C-alpha positions as CSV (number, residue, x, y, z in Angstrom):
1,K,30.3,-37.2,-16.8
2,E,26.8,-35.7,-16.5
3,S,28.1,-32.1,-16.1
4,E,30.3,-32.6,-19.2
5,E,27.2,-33.8,-21.2
6,M,25.2,-30.8,-20.0
7,L,28.0,-28.4,-20.9
8,R,28.1,-29.9,-24.4
9,I,24.4,-29.6,-24.8
10,A,24.3,-26.1,-23.5
11,S,27.1,-25.0,-25.9
12,L,25.3,-26.6,-28.7
13,A,22.1,-25.0,-27.7
14,L,23.8,-21.6,-27.5
15,S,25.1,-22.0,-31.0
16,L,21.7,-22.9,-32.2
17,A,20.1,-20.0,-30.3
18,L,22.6,-17.4,-31.6
19,F,22.4,-18.5,-35.2
20,A,18.7,-19.0,-35.2
21,S,18.1,-15.6,-33.7
22,S,19.9,-13.9,-36.6
23,S,17.9,-13.6,-39.8
24,Q,21.2,-13.0,-41.7
25,S,22.8,-16.2,-40.7
26,C,22.9,-19.3,-42.8
27,F,24.0,-22.4,-41.1
28,A,23.9,-26.2,-41.0
29,F,24.0,-28.3,-37.9
30,L,25.5,-31.8,-38.0
31,G,26.2,-31.3,-41.8
32,A,23.8,-30.7,-44.6
33,P,24.0,-33.6,-47.1
34,K,21.7,-33.7,-50.1
35,L,18.4,-35.4,-49.2
36,S,19.1,-38.3,-51.5
37,A,22.4,-39.0,-49.7
38,M,20.9,-39.0,-46.2
39,K,20.4,-42.1,-44.3
40,S,19.3,-41.9,-40.7
41,R,21.6,-39.0,-39.6
42,P,19.5,-36.1,-38.4
43,V,20.2,-32.6,-39.8
44,L,19.0,-29.3,-38.5
45,R,19.2,-26.6,-41.1
46,N,17.7,-23.1,-41.4
47,N,15.5,-22.6,-44.3
48,A,17.0,-20.3,-46.9
49,C,18.6,-18.0,-44.3
50,S,15.4,-17.5,-42.4
51,T,14.9,-18.0,-38.7
52,K,12.7,-21.0,-39.3
53,M,14.7,-24.2,-38.6
54,V,13.8,-27.4,-40.4
55,F,14.7,-30.8,-39.1
56,W,15.5,-33.5,-41.7
57,S,16.0,-37.2,-41.3
58,S,15.0,-40.3,-43.0
59,K,11.2,-40.8,-42.9
60,S,11.5,-43.9,-40.7
61,K,13.8,-42.2,-38.1
62,F,12.3,-38.7,-38.2
63,T,10.2,-38.9,-35.0
64,E,12.8,-41.0,-33.1
65,G,15.6,-38.6,-34.1
66,Y,13.7,-35.5,-33.3
67,D,12.6,-36.8,-29.9
68,K,16.1,-38.1,-29.1
69,I,18.2,-35.2,-30.3
70,V,16.3,-32.0,-30.9
71,K,13.8,-32.0,-28.1
72,P,16.5,-32.4,-25.4
73,L,18.6,-29.7,-27.0
74,M,15.7,-27.3,-27.1
75,K,14.7,-28.1,-23.5
76,A,18.3,-27.6,-22.4
77,N,18.4,-24.3,-24.3
78,K,15.3,-23.0,-22.6
79,K,16.8,-23.9,-19.2
80,W,20.1,-22.3,-20.1
81,I,18.4,-19.1,-21.3
82,K,16.4,-18.9,-18.1
83,E,19.5,-19.4,-16.0
84,K,21.5,-16.8,-17.9
85,K,18.7,-14.3,-17.6
86,S,18.5,-14.9,-13.8
87,Q,22.2,-14.4,-13.5
88,D,22.4,-11.4,-15.8
89,P,19.1,-9.9,-17.1
90,E,21.1,-8.0,-19.7
91,F,23.2,-10.9,-21.0
92,F,21.4,-11.3,-24.3
93,T,21.1,-7.6,-24.9
94,K,24.9,-7.2,-24.4
95,L,25.6,-10.3,-26.5
96,G,23.5,-8.8,-29.3
97,Q,25.6,-5.6,-29.5
98,T,28.3,-5.1,-32.1
99,H,30.7,-7.9,-32.4
100,K,34.3,-6.6,-32.5
101,P,36.5,-9.1,-30.8
102,E,40.2,-8.3,-30.7
103,V,41.3,-12.0,-30.6
104,Y,41.0,-14.4,-33.5
105,W,41.4,-17.9,-32.2
106,I,42.1,-20.7,-34.6
107,G,41.7,-24.1,-32.9
108,S,40.7,-27.7,-33.3
109,S,37.2,-28.6,-34.2
110,D,37.2,-30.8,-31.1
111,S,34.0,-30.0,-29.3
112,R,35.0,-30.9,-25.8
113,L,36.2,-27.3,-24.9
114,A,34.9,-23.9,-25.8
115,A,37.8,-21.5,-26.7
116,N,36.4,-18.6,-24.7
117,E,36.1,-20.8,-21.6
118,I,39.7,-22.1,-21.6
119,I,41.1,-18.5,-21.8
120,G,38.5,-17.0,-19.4
121,A,36.8,-14.8,-22.0
122,E,33.2,-13.9,-22.1
123,P,31.0,-14.8,-25.1
124,G,31.7,-12.4,-27.9
125,E,35.2,-11.5,-26.8
126,V,36.9,-14.0,-29.1
127,F,36.2,-14.8,-32.7
128,V,36.7,-18.5,-33.1
129,S,37.5,-20.5,-36.2
130,R,37.7,-24.3,-35.8
131,N,39.1,-26.9,-38.1
132,M,40.6,-30.3,-38.2
133,A,44.1,-30.5,-36.7
134,N,44.4,-26.7,-36.2
135,I,45.6,-26.2,-39.7
136,V,46.2,-22.6,-40.8
137,S,46.8,-21.9,-44.4
138,K,47.9,-18.6,-45.9
139,H,44.3,-18.1,-47.0
140,D,43.1,-18.1,-43.4
141,I,45.1,-15.0,-42.5
């Protein structure tokens, strides 16, 4: 159970690290509702496609949400980066090279398994698109 949780956090942290490291990426984490529509659900969002990430939550839950959700993710991410660098000092350099995967994987948005892991591929070898119920429309192809 604990290893599954660590895998989930590490995968999430990798996603955050990869997207945050690219100044050309725009992303929203855990959704990006309008501020007026937000209750206590925390949202991480990059600010106008910059590398600066902004954490939003309701005022009363901001610190609690940040300490409970974001701090552990960032701590896990730092640990994961350190472990990856010790295993392969060139891991991030190789990952940052041109992305030309030959496989396009359309799968469920279920977060329990990473597509590249279940087929034995390395990060960057598979382009992954996830959606609800593995639905593929003619517009996806």
